[in-house]
N, C-alpha and C positions, 0 to 999 in steps of 0.2 A: 296128274302128269300122264302123258302117254307112256305106255309100257316100255317103249324104247327110249324115253327121256328126251324126246324132241317136241317142243312146243308145250302149250298149256291146254289141258282138256277140261272143258266145261267150267271156266272160271265163274266165280260168284262176285259180282260187283257190289259195293256198299258205299253208304255215306255214314260217317261216324264222327266221334269226338275224341280228342286226345285226353287221356286221364292219367298218364304217367310217361315221363320222358327221361327218367334217370335210368339209363341202360347200365346194368351191372357189368356188361362186357365193353361199355364205352364205344359202341359201334354206331351210335346215332339212332337206335331203334326206339319205338314208342309202343305203348299199349293203347289200342283203339277200341272204343265201345261202338260196334256197328249197330246202327238203329235197325230194328227188325230182326236182328240175329242174336244179340247178347242180352236183350231185354234191359231191365233196370239193374241198378247196383244191388237190389235185393235178390235178384235172380242170380247174377254173376258179379262178384265184387271186382273192383279194379285190380286187386292182387291176382285174381284168377284169369284175367284177360291174357291172351297170347301176345307175344312181342311181334311187332310189325316192322318189316323192312321199309325204310323210307327211300324212295327213288329220288336221286339227285343228279344234277349235271356233273358233279364231281364228288369225290369222297371227302366232304367237308362237314364235320359234325357240328359246326357253328350254325348251320341252318336247320337245327332241330326244331320242329314245330313247338309252339308254346302250349301249355296246358289249356284245355277247353277250346282249342282251335278245331274248327270243323274241317274234315278232310274227305277226300274221295279216293277210293282204292278198290282192290279186289282180293279175294281169297284164292291163292294159287291151287289149293286143294278142293276148290268148289264147296259143296255143302258141308264138308268136314269143318270148315271155318276155323282152322288151326294154323294156317299159314298166310296171314294178312300181309299185304303190300300197299303202302300209301303212295299214291300216284301224284297227289297235289293237294293244295289247300283250297277251301271253299270260302269266299267272303261271307262273313256273318256279322251280326250285331247283337249285343246283349240288350235285350228289351225288358228283362226282369233280373232282379238280383239273383246271383248264382246260389243255389241251395240244393245239393244232390239229394238230401233227405226228402225233399218235396218232389223234385223233378225226376229223380232216379238216375241222372246222368251228370257228368262233369266231375270236377275235382276242386276242392278248396285247398290251395297251397298251404303247406305247413310253415313255410318261411319264404321271405323274398318274393312275395306275390307279384310285385311290379316287374320282376325279371322272369319268373317261371310261368306266370299266367297273365302276361300283359294283354290287355284287351278285354279281360273278364273281371277286372277289379272294379270296385264301386265308382272310381273316377271315370271309367269308360262306359258307364251306363248310357244307353241311347246313342253311342258313338260308333261309327264304323271301325273295323279292325285296322285299316290303314291309318297311319299316323296323321295327326293334325298338320304337321309340317308338309306332308305330301298333299293333303287336301286343301291347304291354305285356309283353314278354319280354326277359330279359337286360338289365334296365334299368341294372344296375351297370356295363355296358359302354358306356353313353351319357354324355351331358353331365351327367346328374343327379348322379353321384358327384363330378364336377369342380366343379359348382356348390356342393355341400355342403362340400367340402374348402376352397374358396376363400371361404366365407362369412365376412363380417366380423362379429365378435362383440364384445360388451361395450364399445361406443363410449361414451366419457365424455360426460356431459351437463353443461351449465353450471349453476351454482348452488352450487358448493362441496361438494356431497354426493358422496363417493367411491363410495357404493353405488348411485348412480343412473346407469343406462346404458341403451342400446338395442342391438339386434342386427339384422342383416339377416335377413329371413325365409328359412326353408328352401325348398327346391324344392317347388312345389305339384303336381308331377306325380303323378298317381294314376289314370292312364287305364285304360279298359277297351276291349277290342277292338271294333271297328266304330265307336267314338265319336270317335277321335282322327284328325284329318286332318293329315298331315305332309307338308311340302315340305322335302326334305333334299338338301343338296349338300355333299359332303365332310364337314366337321365343323360346318357351319352348318345350322340348321333353323328352320322356322316351323311352329308347331302351333296348330291351332284345335280344342280339345278340348271335347266336349259330354257327357262322362261324367257321369251324374246325381250331383249332390252335389259334383263336383270339376271343374266347368266352368272353363276357363281359356284364356288366350291366351299364347303364349310365342314370343319371337323370341330365338334363341340364336346368338352368334358364338363361333367357336372360341377366341378370346382369353380368354373368360370374361365378356365384356360381354353383357348381356341386358336384355330388357324382359319382365316377367311380370305378368299380371293373373290373380289366383286367383278361387276361387268366391265369395269375399266381396266382390269388387271391389277388393281391396287390390292396388295397383300398385307394383311394384319396378322401378326403372330404374337399372341398374348399368353403370358404365364403368370398366374396369380401366386405361384410359389417360386422355388428356385429353378433356374434354367441352366443347363449344361450344354456346351457345344465343344466337341472334341474332334480334332483333325490329326490323324497320325502322319499326314504328309502336308502338302502345301494348301494354302487358302488364298483365294483371289476374290477381291471385292471391288466392284466397279459401280460408282454412283455418278450418273450423268447430271444430276441436279444438286440440290443441297443435302447435306448430311447433318442431322441434329441428334445429339446425345445428351440426355439429362440424367444425372445420377444423384439421387437424393442421399445416398450414403457415401462411403469411401470408395475409391477406385484404386486398384493395384494393377500395374502392368510390369511384368518381368520379361526381359529379353535375354536369352542365353547368349546369343551371338551379337551381331551388329544391328543397329537400327538407323535407317536413313529416311528422313522426311524431306520432301521437296515441295515447296509452295511457290507457285508462280505469281501469286498476288501478295497480299499483306498477311502478317501473323500478329494476332493480338492475344495476349494472355492476361486476364484480369484476376488477380489473386487478392481476395479480401482479408486473408490472414497472413501468415508468414510464408516466405519463399526460401527454400534451401536447395542449392545446387552443389552437390558433392561429386568431385571427379577424382578418380584414383590416380590418374596420370596427368596428361596435359590437357588444359582447357583453352580453346582458341575461339575468339569472337572476331569475325572479319566482316567489315562493312565496306561496300564500294563508295559510299558517300560519307555519312556522318554517324558517329556513335554518341549517344547522350546517356548519362547516368545522373540521376537526381535522387536525393533522399534527405530526410531531416538531419541525419548524421550519416556520413559516408566514411567508412574505414577500409583501408587497404593495407595489407601486411604480407611481406615476404618472410615467412617464419624460419626459413633455412638459408636461403641464398640472397640474391641481389634483386632489387626492384629497379627496373629500367623504364624510364619514360622518355620517349623520343618524338620530336616533332620535325617534320620535314622543313617547315618554315618557322613559325613562331611558337613558343611555349608561353602561355599566359596563365598566371595564377592570381587570384584576388580573394581577399578575406575581408569580411565586414568589420571585424574587431582586431584580431591579432593574427600574425603569421609567425610560426615558430619552426625553427630548424635546430635539431640537436644531434650531435654525433661526436665521437672522440676526435675525428678528423673531418674537416670540411674543406673541400676544394671548390673554388668558383673561378672560372676562366672565361674570358671573352676574347676572341681572336681579333676583334676590332676595338670597339669602345665599350666601357662599362660605366653606366650612370646610376648613381645612388642618390636619391633625394628623399628628404624627410623634414618635417617641421622641426623636430629636435632629434639629433643623432648623438648617440653615446657609443664610443669605442672603448672597451675595457679589456685589458690583458693583465693576468695575475703576475706574470714574470716580466715579459719583454714584449714590446710592440715595435716592429720594424716597418718603415715605409720607404720604398725605394722607387725612384723614377728618374728618367733622363732629365726632365725638368719637373721641379716640384713647386707648386704654388699653394700657399696657405693664406687665405684671405678671409678676414672677418670684417664685414661691412660695418659692424659696430665696434666691438672690442675683440682683440685677439690676444689670448693669454697663453703663454708657454711657460710652464713652471716645472722645476725638478729639484731634487735634493742637490744635485750637481747639474748645472746646465752648461753644456758645451756647444759652442757654435764654431764650426770650422769651415774653411774654404781653402782650396788649393790656389785660388786666385785672389780676387778682391773680396772683402767682406764689407758690405755697406750697412750702415745703421742710419736711418733717416727718420726724422720727425720734426714737426713744427717746434716742439719742445722735447728734449731728451733729458730724463732724470736718471741719475745713477746715484744710488744711496751709499752712504758710508765710505769705506776706503776703496780706492782703486789702485791695484798693484800692476805695474808694468812688469810682465814676467820675463822679459828679455829672452824669449825663445823657449821658455819652460812651460808655456800654456799647454793644457791637455788637448789631445788631438781627437777630433770626432771620429766615429767609426769609419774604418776603411771599408772598401767594397767587400772584401772577403769576410768582414765581421758581420755583415748584414745577411740574414737568411734570405734566400731567394725562394719565390713561390714555385711550387711544383705544378706541372700541367695536370688538369683534371682528365678523367676518363670519359669518353663518349658513351652514350646509351647504345644498347644493342638493338638491332632491328627485330621485328616479329617474324618468326619462321612460320608462315602460313601460306596456304595456296591462294591463288588469285580469287577474288570474289566472283560469285556466279553473275552471269549477265542479268541485266534488268529485264523482268518479264514484259513481254510485248503483247501477249494474248489477253483478251478481255474475258473475264469469267462471266458465264451466263447469269442473267438476272434470276434471283430466287423465285421459283415458281410457287404459287399458292398450293398448299396441300389440298387434295380433293377429298371431300367427304363422301358419304353414300346417299342413296335415295331409296332406302328400303322401307319396310313397314313402319318403323318407328319415326321415320323422317317425314311422313306424309302429313305434316301440319304446315300452316302458312309460314311460321317462323323458320322451320327447317327448310322449306322449299326455297326461301330467299337466301339462306345461308349456304345450302348445298344444292344448287340447281342440278336437275337431272337432264343431261343433254347427251346427244350422240353426234358424232362428226360424220358428215357426208363426204365420201371420197377418202383417198389415202393420205390424210393429214393427221398428225398427232396433236397439234395445238391449233387453236383458233387463230386465223390470220386477220389482220385489220380489215375492216369493211368500210366502205364509204359512209360518212355521217349523213344523216337525214337533215335536210334544211328545216328551219323553223316553220316555213310555209307548209312543207310536207307533214311535219309533226302536228301542226294545228289541224290539217286536213284529216289526219288519222284520228286525232282526238275527237273531232266533230262527228266522225263516223261511228262512234261507240253508242249506237242507238238500237242495237239488235238486228240491224239489217245486213250485217256481215255474214259470210259463210261460217258455219261452225262444224266442228268434228270432221273436217275433211271434205265438206260439200264443195264441189267445183264451181257452182253458181249459187245465186240467191234467188229465192222465190220471186221477190219483187224486182229482181235484176237491178237493184240500186247500187250494189257494190260487188264487183266480181274480181276474180284473180287478175284479169286483164287490167283492171283499175290499179291493182297493186303493182303489177309489172310496170305500168306507165309511171307510177309515182316513185317506186323504189327500185325498179329493175328486177330482173329474174333472179331466182336463187342460184347460187353457185356452190362449188365444192367446199368453200370455206365457211358457209353459213351453218349455224347451229340449229338443230332440230329438237323440238320438245319430245320427251319420252312419253310412253303410254300413260304414265301416271298423271299427266296433265290433260289428257283427253276429257273434254266436257267441262273443264275449269276455266278455259280461256277461249276467246274467239278472235278472229282476225281484227286487227286494229287496236287491240287492248294494249295499254301501256303497263308493263310489269316491271318488277324489280329482279334483276339478274346480276349477281355478284356485287350487290350494293349500288347498282346504277340503273337508270331508266333504259328500258328496251321495249321494242314494239313487236307484237306477234304478227307474222305474215304467213299466208298459206303457201305451200310448195306445190309444184306441178304433180307430184305423186299422191296428193291428197293429204299429206302430213302438214307439219308446221315447222317454221323456223323463226328465230328471233334475231333482231338486228339492234345493236346498241345505238342509242340516240346520241 
């Protein structure tokens, strides 16, 4: 240092290797063996090396260099070599197995070498220090393979359709060198990938849990263990398309306050077991049109008060075998007519039966029998007995006015009027929904590293949309004549990989324009993954349908459904 403390006098620069990064003061310092200064570990052991300050953009100890990392720096005290400062890391590659006893430098980690000495473990032999994910090399040795093998597939959807299911998207990894920024620690990693056409963000945990956002903006959030989401205030969820929830275990929903669900379309609940609806107070079911209830057995009970059934017009009941009504008292009243019809009808009263009418007619088209211990027929006017033959058995006494009198009006019990049913106290039904729910959109998969096989390409096409559209719009269909012309041109004479013309000039972009029209903002364009795999005029499978490859004016490709 200058004697006045300003600036650095005669600094000594060095290249060295980190041999200890466990700073007892926890300030992010490291011990560095400076080549040409400290000699080998036989000259100066790692314990005797001075602690070096690590220059960083901020005071973040999480950026501590790993063991055996090569660094560049300087000694603030010059030849004294007791005040080292690390200025940055130097890319290095382990070309031989680390052995400080032989080479005299470096450090063998005592524990957790994959964390403290990453890049110098045996698995990193011959590999650059920057991670495979950043280099886009040996991807099968990274989490990408684990993510694919653990992928959840064919998850059943509600609705009773056994063929309807969804699957977890494949890994969206398809990085190119220089575009992927990787923060890696052990088996955990964070990636911010700006590879053109495959932009994504990935947070990966060694357990298999991850958060992925692919180039389309599709977000996958997977937890292989429990997942908790806690909101101390409000939560708002908006889904513009379809929402699918599949729960393989039990589901519990508790609402402290009120719950309101409004459905503009239809509601279906398919319960394969038992269904219990328990309401502490009033339960109201209101329908603007029709209510249907069906079951093998149907039971309805008012266990405290009255059961009231009311129909604005007719009340119809029908039983296939029997109809039973039992009560201490039964009232039945018709303000107009009452008709009772049966093949056989039996009326039985233990004590007394009274029938009263202004006019009473009892007719038996066969035989009519009236029998009693004492039979009394009375009339305030005439009494007629008529028959082709009249039989009167035994003795006939003329009572001379002493005959018994039939019941007077006051002696016959009169029927009491029945009570009408009460109306349902409920709000008016909601209006019938008039809006049309959007058609379910197919869930989009990914086009990453593990999807680059023919089967995956057909199932998960990698496309980008030209122009400010979010969904492909219908395009004019190609005629059979145009289709045959395109198929006939699959002879290698078409432009490939973006060539604007053909060497033999047999088939050009202008030919395509003439046959199929120019590309527009609604046409779908092949991603870079397809480059070199197809040429203009090829018939390919896209979304399970035939499509044709056509060149665009910018040298790319687009496909048009046939």
